[in-house]
N, C-alpha and C positions, 0 to 999 in steps of 0.2 A: 815434281818441284816439291823440296824438302821445307816443311814449315818450320819456322823460328820457334824457339823455346816458348812454350805458354807464359806470358805474363799477365797477371789478374787474379781474380779470384775464383775457386773451384770448389763447388758445393755438391757433395754426393751422397746418395741415400744412406739413411742409419744402418741399414743391412739389407743384405741381399743383393743381387746382380743389377745392373743400370738397364732399364728397359726403354727409358726414353732420354733424349738430348736436348737440352735448350742452351743456345747460345746467344747472348744478351749484348746489343750493342750500345754503348752510351752515346749521349749527345756531343756536340762540338763544346771543347771547353770543358766537358765534365771527366769524370773518373768512372772505373767499373762501380765502384762502393754505391754511386748514385741509383744503381739496378736493384741493390740487394732487397728493397721490399717488393719487387715485382718477383726476384728469384724467390724469395720467401713465399709467396703466394704461390708460385707454380710448384714450389718443393711441397707445400701443404696439399695442393690439389691431385699432384701425382708424385706419390712418396718415392717411387722407383725412378725417379728422374735425376739426371745429373744436369746441373748448371753452370755452365760456364760464363764468366763474365770478363772479358779480355779488355785490356787496357788499348786505346788508340795509338797507332804504331808511332805517330810523331808527337812533339809538343805543341800546344794553343798558340796560334800565331799571335792572339791578342792579350795574354796574362802570363805570368811567371809560371801558374800551375794551371793543371788541365791539359788534357790530351786531344786529338782529333783524328779522324778517319783521312779527310784531305784537307789540303790548304783553303781557307777562306780569304787570303790575302789578294784583294782584287777579284774576287769572285764574281760571276757575271751569268746571265743566263746562256750566254754563248759558250763559256770555257767550263761550265761546271759538269757537263756530260765526259769530257777528258778526263779531268782530275777524279771523278768517281772511276772510270774504267781503269785508270791507272792504279788505282786502290785496291781493285777487285781480285787480283790473283794472290795477293798475300791474304786474303780473307777466306778465298777458297782454299788455300792450302791449310789454313787454320782449320777450316770446317773438316777437310778430309783427316786431318791428322786426329782430331777430337774424335771422329766416326772411328777410326781403327783403334784409337787407344782404349774406348769404351766400349768397343763391338756393337755398335749401333749404326741398324742399315738407315738409309736415305729417308724412307717414308716415316721413320720414328724420329727424325731431326727436325725442329724447329728453330728457326732463326728469328730473333725479335729486335727491334731498334727503335730507339726513340731519336727524333728529330733528325740530325746528321746521320745517326745510327738506322733510322728507319730508311733513309736515302739509300744508304749503303745496303740494307737488307732487300729492299724492292727492285735495285737494278741486278743485285745478285740473282735474284729469281728469275729474271729474265736472260741473263747470260748464261746460268748454269741450272736451267730447268732441270727439275728433278732431282738434283743434288740434295735438297732438302724437301720435305713434305710440306711444311707450313711456313708462312712469314706471317709475322705480328708487326705492323707498321704503326707505331704511335706517333702522331703528331709530324707526319713525314709527306713526302711527296717524290714521284719520279724525278729524277734529274731531268730528262725528258720523255714525254708520253711515249710508250712502248708502240713499235710498229706490229708486233707480235704479242700474243698472250702467253704466259707458262702453262703449258698442258698437264705436268706431272707435280705441279706447286700450287697449293691452295693459298690465297693472299687475304689476309684479314687487315682492312683498314680501320684505324681507330682515332679519331680527331674530337677535338675539343671545338665547339661552336665559336668560341670566344676567342680562338687562337690568333693573336696579331703579329706573331713570328712567322709561322707557315700558315697562313689563311686557309680554313676549310675547305675553300673552293677547290684548291689541290687535291683534296681527297674527293670532293665530287666528281672531279675532272677524270682523275685515275679510275674510278669507277665505273665511270660512263665508257671510257675506252675500254677497261678490259672486258665489261660486259658486251660491247660490240662486237670485239675481236673473240668473243665465245670463252673467254677466260674464266677461272675459278675464283670469284673473289666475293668477299662480304664487307659490308661498310656499316660502323657504328659510330654515331655523332653525340657527344654529351652535351646538353645545354650548360649555359654558365662556366664551361671548362676552359681555360686557357691553354697555353703553350706548356704543359705539364703532363707527367705520366701520372694521372688522377688515379685513386683505387677504383672508381667506378669503372674507368676503361679497362684497367686490368681485371677487374672482375668479369667485364663482359668479354675479353679475350679467351678467359678460361671457360666461360659459357660455350663459346665458339669451338674451342678446341674439344669441349666434351661432347657436343651435340651436332656439330656441322659435318656431314658426311661429304667427302670430296667428290667433286662432279665427275672426275674419272671413274669412281666406283659405280655412281648411278648409270653412267654410259656403258661400263663392262657388264652391269646387271641387265640393262635393257637390250644389250646386244645379244645375251646369250639366253634371253626370254623367248618362249615360244610365241607366235604369231597368232 
């Protein structure tokens, strides 16, 4: 599949080649620019990273401005998974095109999302395991809890305990399910933080990126170790 022309914001290293790729997905009714603070924080922490902030593919249902990844008109627990699944091929094409254009391999790519963007990122990790090395899900949830966990993608769940839009129970449920399925996931919950991409959560995400060794790496090391 050929990806459409990239629409959004692209931030590149000041000098030298691109070593990491971050693709950041905004929330419903938002715009790419909403994620500039996160992109700036990632760029400071990883100076050789490229940050792509794409615009959602369709106009927001409920306002004249803003974009969305899938329609929320008449959204229910029953029809949400199908809407997300319908939106995933275009996101997959965007990710592959960005990796090819910047010559970045899958393990060095991270997909981050806020709210609806986090739903897309989490479902992407299950549908395209290994297409990206990490997923950062801020204030998100699975459209439906997975029946299998990604093996080659590490998921970092980051949530505000006071979130009233996507209650933190979704993050707890996702982490419990991924753990039970043997998945590679972390969970960070910030007290007194609501439905927002708070700086404390962004800082924690960067900490996870810097310090968390993927479970698959540990398994490979243990598998090759002498008994």
